[in-house]
C-alpha positions as CSV (number, residue, x, y, z in Angstrom):
1,M,0.0,0.1,-0.2
2,E,1.4,3.6,-0.9
3,S,2.1,6.2,1.8
4,V,0.1,9.1,2.1
5,I,2.4,11.8,2.2
6,I,1.9,14.9,4.5
7,V,3.9,18.4,3.6
8,G,4.9,19.8,6.6
9,G,6.1,18.5,10.1
10,G,4.5,21.1,12.4
11,I,1.9,20.2,15.2
12,A,-0.6,19.6,12.5
13,G,1.7,17.4,9.8
14,I,2.8,15.1,12.9
15,S,-0.6,14.6,14.5
16,A,-2.3,13.8,11.2
17,G,0.1,11.3,10.9
18,I,-0.4,9.4,14.3
19,F,-4.1,9.9,13.4
20,L,-3.5,8.1,10.1
21,Q,-0.6,5.2,11.9
22,K,-3.6,4.6,14.3
23,K,-6.2,4.0,11.4
24,G,-3.5,1.2,9.4
25,I,-2.9,3.5,6.6
26,P,0.9,4.2,6.2
27,S,2.1,8.3,6.0
28,V,5.7,9.5,5.3
29,I,5.8,13.3,6.6
30,Y,8.4,15.5,4.8
31,E,9.7,18.4,6.8
32,K,11.9,21.3,5.2
33,N,13.8,22.1,8.4
34,D,16.7,20.0,9.8
35,R,14.1,19.3,13.3
36,P,10.5,18.9,13.4
37,G,7.9,21.0,15.3
38,G,7.6,23.9,12.8
39,V,6.7,27.4,14.9
40,C,6.8,25.0,17.9
41,Y,10.3,25.9,19.0
42,S,12.3,26.0,21.3
43,F,16.5,26.4,21.9
44,D,19.4,26.1,24.2
45,E,22.2,29.1,24.7
46,K,24.5,29.1,27.1
47,N,22.5,27.0,30.1
48,F,19.4,29.5,29.1
49,H,16.4,27.5,27.7
50,F,13.9,29.4,25.8
51,D,10.7,28.3,24.8
52,L,8.9,30.3,22.1
53,C,5.9,28.0,21.8
54,C,4.5,26.7,24.7
55,R,3.2,29.0,27.2
56,L,-0.5,27.6,27.6
57,L,-1.7,24.2,26.2
58,N,-5.6,24.4,26.6
59,G,-7.3,20.9,27.2
60,I,-4.5,19.9,29.3
61,E,-7.0,18.2,31.9
62,S,-10.3,17.6,30.2
63,G,-12.6,17.1,27.6
64,W,-13.0,16.0,23.7
65,R,-9.8,17.8,23.0
66,H,-7.7,16.5,25.7
67,K,-8.8,12.9,24.4
68,L,-7.1,13.6,21.1
69,M,-3.8,14.9,22.6
70,L,-4.0,11.7,24.7
71,E,-4.0,10.1,21.3
72,T,-1.2,11.7,20.0
73,G,1.2,12.6,23.0
74,A,0.9,16.1,23.2
75,V,-0.6,15.2,26.8
76,F,0.0,12.6,29.2
77,P,-2.0,11.1,32.5
78,G,-1.2,13.3,35.5
79,M,0.5,15.9,33.0
80,K,1.9,18.5,35.5
81,T,1.9,22.4,34.8
82,E,4.5,24.8,35.1
83,S,3.3,28.7,36.0
84,S,3.5,30.9,38.6
85,P,-0.5,31.7,40.3
86,F,-1.3,34.9,38.3
87,E,-0.4,37.6,35.8
88,I,0.0,41.2,35.5
89,Y,-1.8,43.4,32.8
90,Q,-1.4,46.9,32.6
91,N,-3.4,49.0,30.1
92,E,-4.0,53.1,30.2
93,G,-2.6,53.8,33.6
94,E,-3.7,51.0,35.1
95,S,-2.4,47.2,36.5
96,F,-4.4,44.2,36.6
97,R,-3.4,41.0,38.8
98,V,-5.5,38.1,37.1
99,E,-5.5,34.8,38.7
100,W,-7.2,32.7,36.1
101,N,-9.5,30.5,37.9
102,C,-13.8,31.8,38.4
103,A,-13.6,32.6,42.6
104,S,-10.6,35.2,42.0
105,F,-11.4,36.3,38.5
106,R,-15.1,37.0,39.8
107,K,-13.8,38.9,43.0
108,L,-11.7,41.2,40.5
109,L,-14.4,42.2,38.3
110,N,-16.7,42.6,41.3
111,G,-13.9,45.2,43.0
112,L,-13.9,46.8,39.5
113,C,-17.1,47.3,38.0
114,S,-19.9,49.9,38.9
115,N,-24.2,48.4,39.6
116,E,-24.7,48.5,36.5
117,D,-22.1,46.0,35.3
118,S,-23.3,43.1,38.1
119,R,-25.8,41.3,36.4
120,R,-23.1,41.5,32.7
121,I,-20.3,39.5,35.3
122,D,-23.6,36.9,36.1
123,H,-24.5,36.6,32.4
124,F,-20.5,36.1,32.1
125,F,-19.5,33.8,34.1
126,D,-23.0,31.9,33.0
127,T,-21.8,32.0,29.1
128,V,-18.1,30.5,30.5
129,E,-19.4,28.0,31.9
130,K,-21.8,27.1,29.1
131,F,-18.6,27.0,26.7
132,Y,-16.7,25.1,29.1
133,N,-19.4,22.4,29.4
134,L,-19.6,22.0,26.0
135,S,-15.7,21.2,25.7
136,Q,-16.5,18.5,28.0
137,E,-19.2,16.5,25.6
138,E,-18.2,13.5,24.3
139,R,-18.1,13.7,19.9
140,I,-18.5,11.4,17.3
141,R,-17.6,12.1,13.6
142,P,-17.1,15.5,12.0
143,F,-20.4,16.9,11.2
144,G,-20.0,17.2,7.5
145,L,-19.8,12.9,7.6
146,L,-22.7,12.6,10.0
147,S,-26.2,11.3,8.4
148,L,-29.2,13.2,8.3
149,R,-30.4,11.5,11.4
150,E,-27.2,12.0,12.7
151,K,-27.1,15.2,12.3
152,S,-30.8,15.8,13.3
153,E,-29.3,14.4,16.9
154,F,-26.5,16.3,16.9
155,L,-28.5,19.6,16.8
156,R,-30.9,18.6,19.0
157,K,-28.6,18.1,22.0
158,R,-26.7,21.0,21.6
159,K,-29.7,23.1,20.6
160,P,-29.4,25.4,23.7
161,Y,-25.4,25.7,23.0
162,F,-26.3,26.5,19.1
163,D,-28.5,29.2,20.1
164,L,-25.9,30.9,22.3
165,Y,-23.5,30.5,19.4
166,K,-25.7,31.9,16.6
167,K,-25.9,35.0,18.8
168,I,-22.5,35.8,19.3
169,L,-20.9,34.2,16.3
170,P,-20.7,37.6,14.5
171,V,-20.0,39.9,17.6
172,P,-16.1,41.2,17.5
173,F,-14.6,41.4,20.8
174,E,-14.5,45.3,20.8
175,K,-18.3,45.3,20.3
176,W,-18.9,43.2,23.2
177,I,-16.3,45.1,25.6
178,A,-17.9,48.4,24.7
179,E,-20.9,47.1,26.4
180,W,-19.7,47.3,30.0
181,Q,-19.7,50.5,32.2
182,S,-16.7,50.2,33.9
183,E,-13.5,51.6,32.3
184,S,-11.4,49.9,34.7
185,V,-13.0,46.6,33.0
186,R,-13.0,47.6,29.6
187,K,-9.4,48.2,30.2
188,L,-9.2,44.9,31.4
189,W,-10.4,42.9,28.5
190,Q,-8.7,44.8,26.2
191,A,-5.3,43.9,27.7
192,I,-6.3,40.2,28.0
193,Y,-7.8,40.0,24.7
194,P,-7.3,41.4,21.1
195,D,-10.5,43.9,20.5
196,N,-10.3,42.6,17.1
197,Y,-11.0,38.9,17.6
198,S,-14.2,37.0,17.8
199,L,-16.2,37.0,20.7
200,F,-16.7,33.3,20.3
201,A,-12.8,33.0,20.1
202,F,-12.6,35.0,23.3
203,F,-15.4,32.5,25.4
204,T,-13.8,29.6,24.3
205,Y,-10.4,31.0,25.6
206,A,-11.7,32.0,29.0
207,A,-13.3,28.6,29.7
208,A,-10.2,27.0,29.2
209,R,-8.5,29.5,31.7
210,L,-10.9,29.9,34.5
211,Y,-11.5,26.0,34.7
212,G,-8.0,25.1,34.9
213,N,-8.0,23.4,31.4
214,S,-4.8,25.1,30.2
215,G,-1.1,25.4,31.8
216,R,2.0,25.2,30.5
217,P,3.2,21.4,30.0
218,V,6.2,20.3,31.7
219,G,9.2,20.7,29.7
220,G,7.3,22.4,27.1
221,S,7.7,22.5,23.4
222,K,10.8,20.4,23.5
223,A,9.2,17.6,25.4
224,L,5.8,17.7,23.5
225,I,7.4,17.5,19.9
226,R,9.6,14.4,21.2
227,R,6.5,12.8,22.5
228,L,4.8,13.6,19.0
229,T,7.6,12.2,16.7
230,E,8.1,9.4,19.3
231,T,4.4,8.3,19.1
232,Y,4.4,8.7,15.1
233,R,7.7,6.4,14.7
234,N,6.6,3.8,17.5
235,L,3.2,3.5,15.0
236,G,5.2,3.0,12.0
237,G,5.3,6.5,10.8
238,R,8.1,7.8,8.3
239,L,9.4,11.3,9.0
240,E,12.0,12.9,7.1
241,T,13.9,16.6,8.2
242,G,15.9,18.0,5.5
243,A,13.5,17.4,3.1
244,A,11.9,20.3,1.2
245,V,8.4,19.2,-1.0
246,D,8.8,21.6,-4.4
247,E,5.6,20.7,-5.7
248,I,2.2,19.2,-5.7
249,V,1.9,17.1,-8.5
250,M,-1.3,16.5,-10.0
251,D,-2.8,14.5,-12.7
252,K,-5.3,16.2,-14.4
253,K,-7.7,16.9,-11.4
254,R,-6.3,14.4,-9.3
255,V,-3.2,14.2,-7.1
256,A,-0.6,12.3,-7.9
257,G,2.2,12.9,-5.6
258,V,5.0,15.4,-4.5
259,R,8.2,16.3,-5.9
260,L,11.2,16.8,-3.7
261,G,13.9,18.4,-6.2
262,K,14.1,16.2,-9.1
263,R,13.2,12.9,-7.1
264,F,9.4,11.7,-7.3
265,E,7.2,10.4,-4.8
266,A,3.6,8.9,-6.0
267,A,1.1,9.1,-3.4
268,P,-2.7,8.2,-3.4
269,A,-3.5,11.0,-1.3
270,V,-1.5,14.5,0.1
271,V,-1.7,15.8,3.1
272,A,-1.2,19.7,3.2
273,A,-0.3,20.8,6.5
274,C,1.6,24.2,5.7
275,D,1.2,27.9,4.8
276,L,-2.4,27.9,2.6
277,S,-0.9,30.9,0.5
278,A,2.5,29.0,-0.1
279,V,-0.1,25.5,-1.0
280,L,-1.6,26.8,-3.6
281,T,0.7,29.0,-5.5
282,K,4.2,27.6,-5.0
283,L,3.2,23.7,-4.7
284,L,0.2,24.0,-6.6
285,H,1.2,26.8,-8.9
286,G,-2.3,28.1,-9.1
287,Q,-3.7,25.4,-10.0
288,V,-6.4,24.9,-7.7
289,K,-8.6,27.9,-6.1
290,F,-11.6,28.0,-3.9
291,K,-13.7,30.4,-2.1
292,Q,-12.7,30.5,1.0
293,A,-8.7,30.7,0.4
294,K,-9.4,33.7,-1.7
295,T,-11.7,35.2,1.1
296,F,-8.7,34.5,3.7
297,L,-6.0,35.5,1.7
298,T,-7.8,38.7,0.5
299,H,-9.5,40.0,3.5
300,G,-8.6,37.5,6.3
301,D,-6.8,39.2,9.6
302,L,-3.3,38.4,10.4
303,V,-1.8,37.5,13.7
304,Y,0.7,40.3,13.5
305,P,3.8,39.8,13.2
306,I,6.9,39.7,15.8
307,I,10.4,40.4,16.6
308,T,11.3,37.9,19.8
309,I,14.2,39.2,21.9
310,C,15.4,36.6,23.9
311,Y,17.1,37.6,27.4
312,G,19.6,35.4,29.2
313,L,19.5,36.7,33.0
314,S,22.6,36.4,35.8
315,K,19.7,37.6,38.2
316,R,16.1,37.2,38.8
317,F,13.7,40.2,38.8
318,G,10.7,38.6,40.3
319,I,8.4,39.3,36.9
320,P,5.4,37.0,36.6
321,D,5.1,34.6,34.1
322,M,3.1,36.5,31.9
323,L,3.5,40.7,31.8
324,F,1.9,43.2,29.7
325,L,3.8,46.2,30.6
326,E,3.0,49.6,29.7
327,D,5.8,51.9,28.7
328,D,5.6,55.7,27.5
329,H,8.5,55.7,25.4
330,G,7.9,52.4,23.9
331,V,9.6,50.4,21.5
332,D,10.0,50.3,17.8
333,G,9.4,46.8,16.4
334,S,10.2,48.5,12.8
335,P,10.7,52.3,12.2
336,D,6.9,52.8,11.8
337,L,5.5,50.8,15.1
338,T,6.4,51.6,18.0
339,N,5.1,48.9,21.1
340,R,3.6,50.7,24.1
341,L,2.8,47.8,25.9
342,I,5.7,45.2,26.2
343,E,4.7,41.5,25.6
344,I,7.0,39.8,28.5
345,Q,7.1,36.1,29.3
346,S,9.2,34.9,31.8
347,Y,10.6,31.7,32.9
348,E,11.7,32.1,36.4
349,S,9.2,29.5,37.9
350,I,10.2,27.2,35.0
351,P,12.8,24.5,36.5
352,G,15.6,23.9,34.2
353,A,15.0,27.4,31.7
354,A,18.2,28.7,33.6
355,P,21.0,28.1,35.9
356,P,20.2,28.0,39.7
357,G,19.6,32.0,40.8
358,K,19.3,33.2,37.0
359,S,16.2,33.3,35.1
360,A,15.2,33.2,31.1
361,V,13.3,36.4,29.6
362,V,11.3,36.2,26.0
363,V,10.2,39.4,24.8
364,N,7.8,39.6,21.7
365,L,7.1,42.9,20.0
366,R,5.1,43.8,16.9
367,C,6.3,44.9,13.7
368,D,6.1,45.1,10.4
369,W,7.2,42.5,7.9
370,Y,7.7,44.0,4.8
371,F,10.3,46.5,6.4
372,W,12.5,43.5,7.6
373,K,11.9,41.3,4.3
374,N,12.8,44.9,2.5
375,L,16.2,45.9,4.9
376,R,18.2,42.6,4.8
377,E,16.9,41.9,1.1
378,R,18.7,45.5,0.5
379,S,21.5,44.7,3.1
380,E,22.6,42.2,5.8
381,D,24.4,44.8,7.5
382,A,21.8,47.5,7.6
383,Y,19.4,44.1,9.1
384,R,21.8,43.2,11.6
385,Q,22.7,47.2,12.5
386,Y,18.8,47.8,13.2
387,K,18.3,43.9,15.3
388,L,21.0,45.9,17.4
389,T,18.9,49.1,17.6
390,V,15.8,47.4,18.7
391,V,17.5,45.3,21.2
392,N,19.3,48.7,22.8
393,E,15.8,50.3,22.8
394,L,14.2,47.7,24.8
395,N,17.1,47.3,27.0
396,D,16.6,51.3,27.9
397,C,12.9,50.4,28.7
398,M,13.7,47.2,30.7
399,E,16.0,48.9,32.3
400,R,13.3,51.9,33.3
401,H,11.3,49.4,34.6
402,F,13.8,46.7,36.3
403,P,16.9,48.9,37.5
404,G,20.3,46.7,37.4
405,F,18.4,44.5,34.2
406,T,20.7,45.5,31.4
407,D,24.2,44.5,33.9
408,A,22.2,41.6,34.4
409,V,22.3,40.6,30.9
410,E,24.7,37.5,29.7
411,V,23.0,36.3,26.8
412,T,20.7,37.7,23.9
413,K,19.5,36.1,21.1
414,V,17.2,38.4,18.3
415,L,14.7,36.2,16.2
416,T,12.9,38.3,13.8
417,P,10.0,37.4,11.6
418,L,12.3,36.1,8.6
419,S,13.8,33.8,11.2
420,Y,10.5,32.5,11.8
421,G,10.3,32.1,8.1
422,K,13.0,29.6,8.3
423,L,11.0,27.6,10.7
424,S,7.8,27.2,9.0
425,V,6.5,29.5,5.7
426,L,4.3,32.2,7.1
427,Y,2.2,34.4,4.9
428,K,3.1,37.9,5.6
429,G,5.0,37.0,8.2
430,A,1.9,36.1,10.6
431,W,3.7,33.7,12.9
432,R,0.4,32.1,14.0
433,G,-1.4,32.6,11.1
434,F,-5.1,34.0,10.5
435,A,-6.1,35.6,13.6
436,P,-9.9,33.8,15.0
437,T,-12.1,36.8,13.8
438,A,-15.7,36.9,12.9
439,L,-14.8,36.5,9.0
440,S,-12.4,34.0,9.9
441,I,-14.5,31.6,11.7
442,K,-17.1,32.1,9.2
443,H,-15.3,30.8,6.1
444,Q,-12.6,28.7,7.5
445,I,-11.2,26.6,5.3
446,P,-12.1,23.2,4.1
447,H,-10.5,19.9,4.8
448,F,-10.6,19.1,0.9
449,V,-11.7,20.8,-2.6
450,S,-13.6,19.3,-5.2
451,S,-11.5,20.5,-7.7
452,C,-8.7,18.3,-6.5
453,K,-9.3,15.2,-5.8
454,G,-6.8,13.6,-3.4
455,L,-5.8,16.6,-1.4
456,Y,-6.4,17.6,2.0
457,F,-5.5,20.5,4.0
458,C,-4.7,20.7,7.5
459,G,-4.2,23.1,10.3
460,Q,-4.4,26.4,8.0
461,S,-7.7,27.7,9.3
462,V,-8.1,25.5,12.9
463,A,-10.9,25.6,15.2
464,V,-11.9,28.8,17.3
465,G,-9.1,30.3,19.5
466,G,-5.9,28.6,17.7
467,G,-3.9,26.6,19.8
468,I,-2.0,23.0,19.8
469,D,-5.5,21.6,21.2
470,A,-7.1,22.9,18.2
471,V,-4.5,22.4,15.9
472,T,-4.7,18.7,17.0
473,E,-8.6,18.2,16.3
474,D,-8.0,19.9,12.9
475,A,-5.4,17.2,12.2
476,Y,-7.9,14.6,13.3
477,E,-10.9,15.9,11.3
478,T,-8.9,16.0,8.0
479,V,-7.7,12.1,8.4
480,E,-11.5,11.4,9.1
481,Y,-12.2,13.4,5.6
482,L,-9.8,11.2,4.2
483,L,-10.6,8.0,5.2
484,A,-14.4,8.3,4.0
485,K,-13.3,10.3,0.8
486,E,-10.5,7.8,-0.5
487,K,-12.1,4.4,0.4
488,F,-11.7,3.0,-2.9
489,I,-7.9,3.4,-2.6
490,F,-7.4,1.9,0.6
């Protein structure tokens, strides 16, 4: 039996491979980099460990996605999490200490709210509970593969949830924020979650966090990717790194296989688990088109490009796991984009992230991908020099808030949007792809298109909220559709 070919060895590709192998379908993953994982990436530098992916993993304790991640090895029974008990968010002169559990969060809201908002608080927690309960329900096959009777039964049992979804699905988070009377609460919501994202996505996120179903798994990205690859290989799957697919070869309207340089590999089906734009333009040469892709690539909001600065420090500064630091001067991620809200991730509470008594800190700054792309194409020296300019500005910022910070720096590592591009082909430098806006939820990328038989899409437009858990579910559904459509081959 010929192997199904999977293009891309990130979370989506490896998870799809695991689900295929478990169904008895042989597969091979081709990953262009020398290591699997894609943008789920971590690295070591002079005894400091920096994790650029696995800050939070939703579904870490329970629910449908938790069961799928148990299958892949992304999580395991009794998995421990590593995190501090609170996070600090600053916005427009106010600072909020957030503990992610229902009791503490309700207390925080009650302390900030006016009397007019009391009913909104109750409604908020009621909605969060409904989203959490739905995440815990058992599921069967993807909705599109159910019979009419099964669909009817599915919808009947979940009618209260679907009525709620229908009401909030088209609502942007910013519209919901504006309904709150308390200015402080509005600032809190804006600090916690991007206001252009979908309200639906926000409640998905809040339900996982407030009900303790979200956390940083012990070992972070490095251990997670190792578990996934071990699961895949133990099931008989083949993973080739340093293997860049140059073309998805078609025979009329059906996939025939892939080309890697001069080498051709035949396949009964191909799973594209890499960037959507690259698949359609580079790998398929524009031969396949469909409405959802055009909508996404033309109108879809992207998660902003970032420049990441990693610090290894000789001492600790008491920085919480997550700090959104407000700074009047700001730091330029590129000449025309000043960050006045600085996203800081601290690893002081993470064993092994730094030598004893020391700490690792990661700072993400928004930037303009085209600036960095054009700068490097114009001059490698200018590219390096501007990285240094950003670091110097950020050092000044950190020194203002944490005196002695600059003297404590032992390691500085800078990753621009182009650095992330080496790990995974990223559309316009969007390091996490398409943002979960109301439009992107409505026009999600299908798992297959009728104009190209044998081709399946995985991970380009994941379930609401994004993240490893959503990518895992997307991979599961892709495989279910593949098995249903390709019965005559297998």
